[in-house]
C-alpha positions in Angstrom: 82.9 92.5 98.4 82.5 91.4 94.8 80.4 88.7 93.4 82.1 86.2 91.0 80.2 83.9 88.7 81.9 81.1 86.8 80.0 79.6 83.9 80.4 76.4 82.0 82.3 74.4 84.7 82.2 70.7 83.8 80.0 68.7 86.2 82.8 66.3 87.1 84.9 69.2 88.3 82.0 70.7 90.3 81.5 67.3 91.9 85.2 67.1 92.9 85.0 70.6 94.4 81.8 69.8 96.3 83.4 66.6 97.7 86.6 68.4 98.7 84.5 71.1 100.4 82.5 68.6 102.3 85.6 66.7 103.4 87.0 70.1 104.7 83.7 70.7 106.5 83.0 73.8 104.4 80.4 75.0 102.0 81.3 75.1 98.4 81.4 78.9 98.6 83.7 79.0 101.7 85.9 76.4 100.0 86.2 78.4 96.8 86.9 81.6 98.7 89.7 79.8 100.5 91.1 78.6 97.2 91.0 82.1 95.7 92.6 83.6 98.8 95.4 81.0 98.8 96.0 81.5 95.1 96.1 85.3 95.2 98.4 85.5 98.2 101.3 83.6 96.7 103.3 85.3 94.0 103.6 83.8 90.6 107.0 83.0 89.1 106.9 86.1 87.0 106.1 88.2 90.1 108.9 86.6 92.0 111.4 87.1 89.2 110.4 90.8 89.0 110.9 91.2 92.7 114.3 89.5 92.6 115.3 91.8 89.7 114.3 94.9 91.7 116.2 93.7 94.7 119.3 92.8 92.7 119.3 96.2 91.0 119.2 98.1 94.3 122.5 99.9 94.9 123.9 100.1 98.4 127.2 101.7 99.4 129.5 100.4 102.0 128.5 103.3 104.2 124.8 102.2 103.9 125.7 98.7 105.1 127.9 99.9 107.9 125.2 102.3 109.1 122.5 99.6 109.0 124.8 97.3 111.1 125.5 100.1 113.6 121.7 100.8 113.9 121.1 97.1 114.4 123.6 96.8 117.1 122.2 99.8 118.9 118.7 98.3 118.8 119.8 95.2 120.8 
């Protein structure tokens, strides 16, 4: 696991983070790890747009769709 150091964080922001961590029953470190995990698991708008572009560009034939439907029906 990596170590992350953030310098020059304004005291009022640190105070808010410490308060929120305490209200959540967590240490500041655990609270910040949770924030980072939450932020890194949701895609950005740019990432979502790129994914949609890739999906929209995918080319499927009628046979591909019919085969997928048949396979789905057999799996029931």
